[in-house]
C-alpha positions as CSV (number, residue, x, y, z in Angstrom):
1,M,2.6,-0.8,18.2
2,H,0.3,-3.7,17.9
3,P,1.3,-6.5,20.4
4,S,0.7,-9.2,17.8
5,R,3.1,-7.5,15.4
6,R,5.8,-7.2,18.1
7,A,5.4,-10.9,18.9
8,I,5.7,-11.9,15.3
9,L,8.7,-9.7,14.7
10,A,10.4,-10.8,17.9
11,G,10.2,-14.4,16.6
12,T,12.1,-13.4,13.4
13,G,14.6,-11.2,15.2
14,L,13.2,-8.0,13.6
15,L,12.5,-5.9,16.7
16,P,11.7,-2.3,16.0
17,L,14.6,0.1,15.6
18,A,15.0,3.1,17.9
19,P,13.4,6.2,16.4
20,L,15.8,8.8,15.1
21,F,15.0,12.1,13.4
22,G,18.5,12.6,12.0
23,P,20.4,10.2,9.7
24,A,20.6,6.7,11.1
25,I,24.1,5.2,11.8
26,R,24.0,1.6,10.6
27,P,26.7,-1.0,10.4
28,A,27.8,-1.9,6.9
29,R,25.8,-4.7,5.4
30,A,24.9,-6.2,2.1
31,E,21.5,-5.2,0.9
32,P,19.0,-7.9,-0.3
33,A,18.1,-8.5,-3.8
34,G,15.9,-6.0,-5.7
35,L,12.1,-5.9,-5.5
36,I,9.8,-7.5,-8.0
37,R,8.2,-4.9,-10.2
38,R,4.9,-4.9,-12.1
39,P,3.5,-2.5,-14.7
40,I,0.7,0.0,-14.6
41,P,-1.1,-1.4,-17.7
42,S,-2.2,2.0,-19.0
43,S,1.3,3.3,-19.3
44,G,3.7,0.4,-18.8
45,E,5.4,2.3,-15.9
46,M,6.9,-0.3,-13.6
47,L,6.3,-0.2,-9.8
48,P,7.7,-2.2,-7.0
49,V,5.1,-4.6,-5.8
50,L,4.8,-3.4,-2.2
51,G,4.0,0.1,-0.9
52,I,3.3,1.9,2.3
53,G,-0.2,2.7,3.5
54,T,-0.5,5.7,5.9
55,S,-4.0,5.2,7.4
56,R,-3.8,5.4,11.2
57,R,-0.1,4.8,11.6
58,Y,1.0,8.2,10.1
59,E,-1.8,10.2,11.7
60,V,0.5,11.8,14.3
61,E,1.3,15.4,15.3
62,P,3.8,16.6,12.7
63,T,6.6,17.4,15.2
64,A,10.2,16.2,15.0
65,E,9.7,13.7,17.8
66,K,6.6,12.1,16.4
67,V,7.7,12.2,12.7
68,A,11.2,10.7,13.5
69,P,10.3,6.9,13.3
70,L,8.1,7.5,10.3
71,R,10.8,9.3,8.5
72,E,13.2,6.5,9.3
73,A,10.7,4.0,7.9
74,V,10.3,5.9,4.7
75,R,14.0,6.4,4.3
76,R,14.6,2.6,4.7
77,F,11.7,1.8,2.4
78,V,13.2,4.0,-0.4
79,A,16.7,2.7,0.3
80,L,15.5,-0.9,-0.2
81,G,13.8,0.0,-3.5
82,G,10.3,0.8,-2.5
83,S,8.5,3.8,-4.0
84,V,4.6,3.6,-3.6
85,I,3.2,5.6,-0.7
86,D,-0.5,6.0,-0.3
87,T,-2.4,8.5,1.8
88,A,-5.7,10.5,1.8
89,P,-7.1,13.8,3.2
90,S,-9.2,11.8,5.6
91,Y,-6.2,10.1,7.2
92,G,-5.9,12.8,9.9
93,T,-2.5,14.5,9.7
94,A,-0.9,11.8,7.4
95,E,-0.6,14.2,4.4
96,D,1.0,16.8,6.6
97,V,3.5,14.3,7.9
98,L,4.4,13.2,4.4
99,G,4.8,16.9,3.5
100,V,7.5,17.1,6.2
101,I,9.2,13.8,5.4
102,L,9.4,13.7,1.6
103,P,11.2,17.0,0.8
104,Q,14.2,15.8,2.8
105,D,17.0,13.6,1.4
106,G,15.6,13.7,-2.1
107,L,12.8,11.3,-1.1
108,R,10.0,13.0,-3.1
109,E,11.8,12.3,-6.4
110,K,12.0,8.6,-5.6
111,V,8.4,8.1,-4.3
112,F,5.3,7.3,-6.3
113,L,2.9,9.4,-4.2
114,C,-0.8,8.6,-4.1
115,S,-3.7,10.4,-2.5
116,K,-7.5,10.6,-2.8
117,V,-10.5,12.9,-3.1
118,G,-13.5,12.1,-0.9
119,T,-15.8,15.1,-1.1
120,P,-18.9,15.3,-3.3
121,G,-19.4,18.1,-5.7
122,R,-17.0,19.5,-8.4
123,E,-15.9,22.7,-6.5
124,A,-15.6,21.0,-3.1
125,G,-13.7,18.0,-4.5
126,L,-11.2,20.3,-6.3
127,A,-10.8,22.4,-3.1
128,E,-9.9,19.2,-1.2
129,I,-7.3,18.2,-3.9
130,E,-5.8,21.6,-3.8
131,R,-5.4,21.2,0.0
132,S,-3.6,17.9,-0.6
133,F,-1.1,19.6,-2.9
134,K,-0.3,22.1,-0.1
135,R,-0.3,19.5,2.7
136,L,1.9,17.1,0.8
137,N,4.2,20.0,-0.2
138,T,4.4,18.9,-3.8
139,P,3.4,20.4,-7.2
140,V,2.6,16.9,-8.7
141,I,0.8,13.9,-7.2
142,D,1.4,10.7,-9.1
143,L,-2.1,9.2,-8.4
144,V,-5.3,10.6,-7.1
145,A,-8.2,8.3,-6.7
146,V,-11.9,8.8,-5.8
147,H,-12.1,7.6,-2.2
148,N,-14.8,5.1,-1.5
149,L,-16.6,5.9,-4.9
150,I,-17.8,9.2,-3.5
151,D,-19.4,11.2,-6.4
152,P,-17.3,9.4,-9.0
153,A,-18.8,11.3,-12.0
154,S,-17.8,14.8,-10.7
155,N,-14.6,13.7,-9.1
156,L,-13.3,11.7,-12.0
157,A,-14.0,14.7,-14.3
158,T,-11.9,16.9,-12.0
159,L,-9.1,14.4,-11.9
160,R,-9.0,14.1,-15.7
161,D,-8.7,17.8,-15.9
162,L,-5.8,17.8,-13.5
163,K,-4.2,14.9,-15.4
164,A,-4.5,16.9,-18.6
165,Q,-2.7,19.8,-16.8
166,K,0.0,17.3,-15.7
167,R,-0.6,18.1,-12.1
168,I,-1.5,14.4,-11.5
169,R,-0.3,11.5,-13.5
170,Y,-2.9,8.7,-12.9
171,V,-6.6,8.5,-11.9
172,G,-8.4,5.8,-10.0
173,V,-11.1,4.8,-7.5
174,T,-11.0,3.0,-4.2
175,V,-13.2,0.8,-2.0
176,W,-12.5,-1.1,1.2
177,R,-15.6,-3.3,1.8
178,D,-17.0,-6.2,0.0
179,N,-20.5,-4.6,-0.2
180,Q,-19.0,-1.9,-2.4
181,F,-18.0,-4.4,-5.1
182,A,-21.1,-4.1,-7.2
183,D,-20.7,-0.4,-7.5
184,L,-17.0,-0.7,-8.1
185,E,-17.6,-3.2,-10.9
186,A,-20.1,-0.8,-12.6
187,V,-17.6,2.1,-12.4
188,M,-14.8,-0.1,-13.8
189,K,-17.0,-1.0,-16.8
190,R,-18.2,2.5,-17.4
191,E,-15.0,4.6,-16.9
192,T,-11.5,4.5,-18.1
193,L,-9.3,4.1,-15.0
194,D,-5.6,3.7,-14.4
195,V,-5.8,2.2,-11.0
196,I,-8.3,0.7,-8.5
197,Q,-7.7,0.1,-4.8
198,V,-9.6,-2.7,-3.2
199,N,-9.6,-4.9,-0.1
200,Y,-8.2,-8.4,-0.6
201,A,-6.6,-10.7,1.9
202,L,-6.1,-14.3,2.8
203,D,-9.3,-14.2,4.9
204,D,-11.1,-11.8,2.6
205,R,-11.0,-13.3,-0.9
206,L,-14.2,-12.1,-2.6
207,A,-12.3,-9.6,-4.8
208,A,-10.7,-12.5,-6.6
209,Q,-14.1,-13.7,-8.0
210,R,-15.0,-10.7,-10.2
211,I,-13.0,-7.5,-9.4
212,L,-9.4,-8.8,-10.0
213,P,-10.3,-10.6,-13.2
214,L,-12.2,-7.5,-14.4
215,A,-9.1,-5.3,-13.6
216,A,-7.0,-7.6,-15.7
217,E,-9.5,-7.5,-18.6
218,R,-9.8,-3.7,-18.5
219,G,-6.0,-3.1,-18.1
220,V,-6.3,-1.5,-14.7
221,A,-3.6,-1.6,-12.0
222,V,-4.7,-3.0,-8.6
223,M,-3.5,-1.6,-5.3
224,V,-4.6,-3.7,-2.3
225,N,-5.5,-2.2,1.0
226,V,-5.7,-4.0,4.3
227,P,-3.7,-7.1,3.1
228,F,-3.5,-8.2,6.8
229,G,-7.3,-8.0,7.1
230,R,-7.0,-5.0,9.5
231,D,-4.6,-7.1,11.7
232,R,-7.1,-10.0,11.9
233,L,-4.7,-12.3,10.3
234,L,-1.7,-11.3,12.4
235,K,-3.7,-11.8,15.6
236,A,-5.0,-15.2,14.4
237,V,-1.4,-16.6,14.1
238,Q,0.1,-14.9,17.2
239,G,2.2,-17.4,19.0
240,R,2.2,-19.9,16.1
241,D,5.2,-21.1,14.2
242,L,5.3,-20.8,10.4
243,P,4.5,-24.1,8.8
244,P,7.7,-25.7,7.4
245,W,6.2,-25.8,3.9
246,T,6.3,-22.0,3.6
247,A,10.0,-22.3,3.0
248,E,9.1,-23.6,-0.5
249,F,8.3,-20.1,-1.6
250,G,10.9,-18.2,0.5
251,C,8.6,-17.1,3.3
252,A,10.4,-16.0,6.5
253,S,7.6,-14.5,8.6
254,W,3.9,-14.3,9.0
255,P,3.6,-10.9,7.4
256,Q,5.5,-12.2,4.4
257,F,3.1,-15.2,4.3
258,F,0.0,-13.0,4.1
259,L,1.6,-10.6,1.6
260,K,2.9,-13.3,-0.7
261,Y,-0.6,-14.8,-0.9
262,V,-1.9,-11.5,-2.2
263,L,1.0,-10.9,-4.5
264,A,0.6,-14.4,-6.0
265,H,-2.5,-13.2,-7.8
266,E,-1.2,-11.9,-11.1
267,A,-3.8,-9.1,-11.3
268,V,-2.4,-7.5,-8.1
269,T,0.1,-4.7,-8.7
270,C,0.9,-3.4,-5.2
271,P,-0.4,-4.1,-1.7
272,I,0.0,-1.2,0.7
273,P,0.3,-2.4,4.3
274,G,0.9,0.1,7.1
275,M,4.6,0.4,7.8
276,A,5.4,2.8,10.6
277,K,8.7,1.3,11.7
278,A,11.9,0.5,9.7
279,A,11.7,-3.1,11.1
280,Y,8.3,-3.5,9.5
281,V,9.6,-2.2,6.2
282,E,12.5,-4.7,6.2
283,D,10.3,-7.6,7.0
284,N,7.4,-6.8,4.7
285,L,9.7,-6.1,1.7
286,G,10.9,-9.7,2.0
287,A,7.6,-10.6,0.5
288,A,8.4,-8.6,-2.7
289,R,11.4,-10.8,-3.5
290,G,11.9,-14.3,-4.7
291,R,9.2,-16.9,-5.5
292,M,5.5,-16.6,-5.0
293,P,3.2,-19.5,-4.0
294,D,1.7,-21.4,-6.9
295,A,-1.9,-22.4,-7.2
296,A,-1.5,-25.5,-5.0
297,Q,0.4,-23.6,-2.4
298,R,-2.2,-20.8,-2.3
299,A,-4.9,-23.4,-1.8
300,R,-2.9,-24.8,1.1
301,M,-2.5,-21.4,2.6
302,E,-6.3,-20.8,2.3
303,A,-7.0,-24.1,4.0
304,Y,-4.6,-23.3,6.8
305,V,-6.1,-20.0,7.6
306,D,-9.7,-21.2,7.2
307,A,-9.0,-23.9,9.9
308,L,-7.7,-21.4,12.5
């Protein structure tokens, strides 16, 4: 657990829950309002606006003890209305861990499952995707994206074949660094894509200049990775109180502050922060409800973070 995240959650009373592999026993309580949903433009399918990213945090040994808190996080996520879970073959054992979690409790039918292909060459790329089907323990993956624009011509051709066979439902591409944006823009203009995944955060706003407007123009859904700036933002505000004016858009924690900023951009479909504890799920999903900051409030958020 990152100390900065513990400190922030402690301040909101959302301390991590004890990991349990079996069904959790919880007191009866009223569940919060439903999550905001946005469409995948190419189909109109509606997705909840916040997902789980599995890089690093789900890269554990796929044993009962190690998987238990992750299973509890996924169960709570689905119970609260979440569905999008993103992984990749390069995320260590993350696909294997999801392959253990999702067949239980009917979770797979409720999850919009995303993975990637990151190997060049038609045969090698297809072999990697086939391994993902086996590791994820599923006959269908909802979205497979070309990871970091690796050999997009070959890999997109493979993904379109798999889509035609109904083994995957959507195709896309991903990046995670600003210096990839020129290549991403070229692929977005040249190819027909359902989804892109891109880095965008309150301290990393370059995507809003060209990539997000182009996605809106081209009718492409946008998943946002590293919405906390790889924990830079959480560390920057450690020990600070939320400004009182954040109550104007229903913000109750620093993670919600950073996620609501990203979600306030209308081109964004779904940020995918890492959520390895049920407490993180409950806190983060608060950003997917209620009001989003308007343009003036977003500018104030930018000024606040820029001054840290």
